[in-house]
C-alpha positions in Angstrom: 98.9 112.1 140.6 102.2 112.6 142.5 105.5 112.4 140.9 106.0 108.7 141.6 103.0 107.8 139.4 102.6 107.2 135.7 105.6 107.9 133.4 105.4 108.5 129.6 101.7 107.6 129.5 102.3 103.9 130.3 101.9 101.9 133.5 104.9 101.3 135.7 105.5 100.0 139.2 105.9 102.4 142.0 109.4 103.9 142.7 110.1 106.1 145.7 110.9 109.7 144.8 114.3 109.4 146.5 113.6 112.3 148.8 114.8 112.5 152.4 113.7 115.7 154.2 116.3 117.6 156.1 114.1 117.3 159.2 114.1 113.5 158.6 117.9 113.3 158.7 118.0 115.5 161.9 115.3 113.5 163.7 116.7 110.1 162.7 120.2 111.0 164.1 118.7 112.5 167.2 116.7 109.3 167.9 119.0 106.6 166.6 122.4 107.6 167.9 121.3 107.5 171.6 119.5 104.2 170.9 122.6 102.8 169.2 124.8 103.8 172.2 122.5 102.3 174.8 121.9 99.1 172.8 125.7 98.6 172.3 126.4 99.2 176.0 123.7 96.7 177.1 124.7 94.1 174.5 128.4 94.3 175.6 127.4 93.7 179.2 125.1 90.8 178.3 127.9 89.1 176.3 130.4 89.5 179.2 128.1 88.1 181.8 126.6 85.2 179.7 128.7 82.0 180.2 127.2 80.1 177.3 128.5 80.5 173.8 125.3 79.4 172.0 123.3 81.8 174.0 125.7 84.6 173.2 125.2 83.8 169.5 121.4 84.1 169.9 121.9 87.4 171.7 124.1 88.6 168.9 121.5 87.7 166.3 118.8 89.5 168.4 121.0 92.6 168.8 121.6 92.9 165.1 117.9 92.3 164.3 116.8 94.9 166.9 119.1 97.5 165.4 117.7 96.9 161.9 114.1 96.9 163.0 114.5 100.2 164.9 116.4 101.9 162.1 113.8 100.8 159.5 110.9 101.9 161.7 112.4 105.3 162.5 113.3 106.0 158.8 109.7 105.2 157.9 108.4 107.5 160.7 110.5 110.4 159.6 109.5 109.8 155.9 112.6 108.6 154.2 111.7 107.8 150.6 115.1 106.4 149.6 116.1 102.8 150.1 119.8 103.6 149.7 119.5 106.2 152.5 117.8 103.6 154.8 120.6 101.1 154.0 123.2 103.7 154.7 121.5 104.7 158.0 121.3 101.0 159.0 125.0 100.4 158.5 126.0 103.7 160.2 123.9 103.2 163.3 125.0 99.6 163.5 128.7 100.7 163.3 128.1 103.3 166.0 126.4 100.8 168.3 129.0 98.1 167.7 131.8 100.6 168.4 130.0 101.5 171.7 129.9 97.8 172.6 133.6 97.5 172.1 134.3 100.8 174.0 132.7 99.5 177.2 133.7 95.9 176.9 136.8 96.4 179.1 134.8 98.2 181.8 132.2 95.4 181.8 134.9 92.8 182.2 136.5 94.6 185.1 133.1 94.9 186.7 132.4 91.2 186.3 135.8 90.2 187.8 136.5 92.8 190.5 133.1 94.4 191.1 132.6 98.2 191.1 136.1 99.4 191.8 137.6 102.9 191.2 138.8 101.7 187.7 135.3 100.9 186.4 134.0 104.5 185.8 137.2 105.7 184.0 137.1 102.5 181.9 133.5 103.2 180.8 134.4 106.8 180.0 137.8 106.5 178.3 137.0 103.3 176.6 135.6 105.3 173.6 139.1 106.4 172.7 140.0 104.3 169.7 143.5 103.9 171.1 142.1 102.3 174.3 140.0 99.9 172.2 143.0 99.0 170.1 145.0 98.3 173.3 142.2 96.2 174.8 142.0 94.2 171.6 145.8 93.6 171.7 145.5 92.4 175.3 142.8 89.9 174.3 144.8 88.6 171.3 147.8 88.1 173.5 146.2 86.7 176.7 142.6 85.8 175.9 139.6 86.4 178.3 138.0 83.0 178.3 139.2 79.4 178.3 138.0 77.0 175.6 138.8 73.2 175.9 141.5 74.1 178.5 143.2 76.7 176.3 142.8 80.5 176.3 140.7 81.9 173.5 143.3 84.2 172.1 145.3 84.9 168.9 143.7 84.1 165.6 140.8 82.3 167.3 139.8 85.6 169.0 140.2 87.6 165.8 138.1 85.1 163.8 135.5 85.2 166.5 135.3 89.0 166.3 134.9 88.8 162.5 132.1 86.3 162.7 130.4 88.4 165.4 130.6 91.5 163.3 129.2 89.7 160.3 126.3 88.4 162.2 125.4 91.8 163.6 125.7 93.8 160.4 124.1 91.2 158.1 121.2 90.7 160.5 120.7 94.4 160.9 120.8 94.9 157.2 118.1 92.3 156.7 115.9 93.5 159.5 115.9 97.0 158.2 113.0 95.8 156.0 110.7 96.9 158.8 110.9 100.1 156.7 108.5 98.4 154.4 107.8 99.0 150.7 104.6 101.0 150.8 104.0 103.8 148.3 104.2 107.3 149.5 101.8 110.1 148.6 104.1 113.1 147.8 101.0 115.4 147.6 100.0 114.8 151.2 103.4 113.7 152.5 102.2 110.5 154.1 102.3 106.8 153.5 99.5 105.0 151.8 97.4 102.3 153.6 97.1 98.9 151.9 93.9 97.0 151.8 95.1 93.3 151.8 91.5 92.0 151.8 90.3 93.7 148.6 89.8 90.4 146.7 90.9 86.8 146.7 90.7 85.5 143.1 90.4 81.7 142.3 92.6 82.2 139.2 96.0 81.1 138.1 99.0 83.4 138.8 100.3 82.4 135.3 97.1 83.5 133.4 98.1 85.4 130.3 95.7 88.2 131.2 98.0 89.3 134.0 100.5 90.5 131.4 98.0 92.9 130.0 96.8 94.0 133.5 100.4 94.7 134.6 100.9 96.7 131.4 98.1 99.1 132.4 95.1 97.5 130.7 93.0 97.2 133.8 90.0 96.0 131.8 91.8 92.8 130.9 91.4 91.7 134.5 87.9 90.4 133.5 89.5 88.0 131.1 91.0 86.0 133.9 89.8 82.4 133.9 88.4 80.9 137.2 90.1 77.8 138.5 88.3 75.5 140.9 89.9 73.6 143.9 93.5 74.9 143.3 96.1 75.4 146.0 97.0 78.6 144.3 95.0 81.8 144.1 95.7 85.6 143.7 95.1 88.4 146.1 94.4 91.9 144.8 95.6 94.6 147.2 94.9 98.3 146.9 97.1 100.9 148.5 95.6 104.4 148.8 96.4 107.7 150.4 94.0 108.3 153.4 93.9 112.0 152.7 93.4 112.4 148.9 92.4 110.5 145.8 95.5 111.2 143.7 97.6 108.2 145.0 96.2 104.7 144.4 98.3 101.7 143.7 97.3 98.1 142.7 99.2 95.0 143.6 98.6 91.3 142.6 100.1 88.7 144.8 100.2 85.0 144.0 99.4 82.9 147.0 100.2 79.2 147.4 99.1 77.1 150.3 101.7 74.4 151.2 102.4 72.0 154.0 105.5 72.8 156.1 107.6 70.2 157.8 105.2 70.1 160.8 102.3 69.3 158.6 100.7 72.7 159.0 99.4 74.9 156.1 101.8 77.7 155.2 101.1 80.7 153.0 103.8 81.4 150.4 103.4 84.8 148.6 105.0 85.9 145.3 104.4 89.2 143.6 102.8 89.2 140.1 103.2 92.9 140.1 103.6 95.4 143.0 102.2 98.9 143.5 101.2 99.8 140.0 99.8 103.4 140.0 96.2 103.5 138.8 93.8 106.4 138.1 90.6 107.2 139.9 88.6 105.6 137.1 90.7 102.5 137.2 90.3 102.3 141.0 86.5 102.4 140.6 86.8 99.6 137.9 88.9 97.5 140.3 86.4 97.9 143.2 83.5 97.0 140.9 85.4 93.9 139.7 86.2 92.9 143.3 82.5 93.1 144.2 81.5 91.0 141.1 84.2 88.4 141.9 83.1 88.1 145.5 79.5 87.5 144.3 80.7 85.0 141.7 82.8 83.1 144.2 79.9 83.0 146.6 77.7 81.4 143.9 80.4 79.0 143.0 80.9 77.9 146.6 77.1 77.4 147.0 77.0 75.2 143.8 80.0 73.1 145.1 78.2 72.7 148.4 75.0 71.6 146.7 76.9 69.1 144.5 78.6 67.6 147.6 75.2 67.4 149.4 73.6 65.6 146.4 76.5 63.2 146.3 76.1 62.4 150.0 72.3 61.9 149.6 72.6 59.6 146.5 72.0 55.9 147.3 75.0 53.6 147.4 75.3 51.1 144.5 
């Protein structure tokens, strides 16, 4: 069992080891910094050329979300095992990208007004100087760039707009970093586990007392669960395992509730009962056997319900 498994002889939920390989840091910077610069430059140009405020807000949301998704995906690919490091990388890359967006904003504006003149290329190049950005910001505060309701959008209105824009970008990116996921990592093989989400769907209550014993490491107590018929709630068992070895297996139990959304369509709401509990090879075998038994029991129960409905339909009306 790798070092993120059992502790002190009792069951626990999985915790990442906290490791970030040096190669992971180097590769993430090598990939993400160019991506951040390009994304910021493109975003700045879109904002300058788009005439509609609401559409700009949507673009800002999409820009922040894209940054977060890319950072999360890259951190996973280069094997970060530290949520704090992923959060730090998200904020850093977002800051670099947002700085780039500000750095080329003046150049994009000149290009949109005067076309490609001799001033455009230097503006793109020297715009990364923080003094130039500060001067450009001062110009906007004093003069404004756009007119709103017949008045220039300058002064505090411009400053508040920048603050709101920054909040949207950073908060959206921070939320979207969850593309990193929360899967267990096999430290022995140095690879992510694969989760089987279709291991078992149990017609049992998520509040059954037996779950407390199961989550405490007593896997055998799972057979004490009481079946519940025709309930909008059920529980999914999920097993995450290393594809390369047998030393990293993790069990999750997820409560699922089917509800109607505002459009009248069924919606699946998931809540963890417990997530990624390390289990031994023997416990894994017990869980797989239980899943097979439950699938057979559920098949028999469904057949009995179908027979009862058929008998009810065939019975003469009184």
